[in-house]
C-alpha positions in Angstrom: -0.4 0.2 0.1 1.5 3.8 -0.4 1.3 5.7 1.8 -1.6 8.0 1.0 -3.4 5.0 1.5 -2.0 3.5 4.7 -3.0 7.2 6.0 -6.9 7.1 4.8 -7.1 3.7 5.9 -6.2 5.0 9.4 -8.1 7.5 9.6 -11.2 5.9 8.5 -10.3 3.3 11.4 -9.9 5.9 13.4 -13.6 7.3 13.0 -15.4 4.0 13.1 -13.7 3.3 16.4 -14.7 6.3 17.6 -18.5 6.1 16.5 -18.3 2.6 18.1 -16.3 3.6 21.6 -19.4 6.8 21.7 -22.2 4.5 20.8 -21.2 1.8 23.8 -20.4 4.8 26.4 -24.2 6.3 25.8 -25.7 3.1 27.3 -27.8 4.1 30.3 -26.1 3.7 34.2 -28.5 1.3 36.2 -30.1 4.0 38.6 -30.4 3.0 42.5 -33.6 3.3 43.4 -33.9 4.0 47.3 -36.5 1.8 49.6 -36.4 3.0 52.9 -37.2 0.9 55.7 -38.8 2.3 59.2 -41.4 1.4 61.7 -41.2 -2.7 60.9 -42.1 -1.3 56.8 -41.0 -1.3 53.5 -41.7 2.8 52.9 -42.6 1.8 49.2 -45.7 -0.5 48.6 -44.8 -1.0 45.2 -42.0 0.1 43.1 -41.3 0.3 39.2 -37.6 0.2 38.2 -36.0 -1.2 34.4 -33.7 -4.4 34.0 -30.7 -3.6 35.1 -31.8 -1.1 38.2 -30.1 -1.3 41.2 -32.7 -1.3 44.7 -30.9 -0.1 47.7 -33.0 -0.8 51.4 -31.9 1.7 53.9 -32.9 0.0 57.1 -33.6 3.1 59.6 -34.7 0.2 62.2 -33.3 -0.7 65.2 -33.7 -4.4 64.4 -32.5 -6.2 61.2 -34.8 -7.0 58.2 -35.0 -8.7 54.6 -36.0 -8.4 51.3 -37.0 -11.6 49.9 -38.7 -12.2 46.3 -41.3 -14.8 46.8 -40.1 -16.2 42.9 -36.7 -16.2 44.7 -35.1 -14.0 42.5 -32.8 -12.1 45.2 -32.8 -12.4 49.7 -30.7 -10.1 50.8 -30.4 -9.2 54.9 -30.5 -5.6 55.7 -28.7 -4.9 59.1 -30.5 -2.5 61.5 -29.1 1.3 60.4 -27.2 -0.3 57.2 -28.2 -0.4 53.1 -28.0 -3.0 50.8 -28.5 -3.7 47.4 -29.4 -5.7 45.1 -29.7 -6.1 40.9 -32.8 -6.1 39.2 -32.3 -8.9 36.6 -35.8 -10.0 35.4 -38.4 -8.1 34.1 -41.9 -9.2 35.5 -43.7 -8.3 38.8 -42.4 -9.5 42.1 -44.0 -9.8 45.4 -41.5 -9.8 48.4 -41.1 -9.2 52.3 -39.0 -9.5 54.9 -38.6 -13.4 56.7 -38.4 -11.8 60.0 -41.8 -10.1 59.3 -43.8 -11.6 57.1 -46.6 -9.2 57.7 -43.4 -6.8 56.4 -44.4 -6.4 52.3 -43.8 -5.1 49.4 -43.8 -5.2 45.3 -41.3 -4.6 42.0 -42.1 -4.1 38.7 -38.9 -4.7 36.7 -39.8 -3.5 33.0 -37.2 -3.7 29.9 
């Protein structure tokens, strides 16, 4: 190849690479969606998030709780005064509860 052709090939490759890189970095970041636990209750009884979003439970009680999906999608313990996260990986509507306090219930709708 001549120097002129090599320069043209390098230029085209650079432009193409930049376009691909821009598309990859334009992918939306997952949202972190808060749910507060207070007075032995999930304060957001119904929540809507997207697949890939992260739900973060904050336990403001002085006792431990869990967020346990009835469908088996997640099961996390939230110690007193702490936060715990779970990534919503599957679309659907999921009821969940606290294993320690089964009367604590809520629902998350996960959409694409």
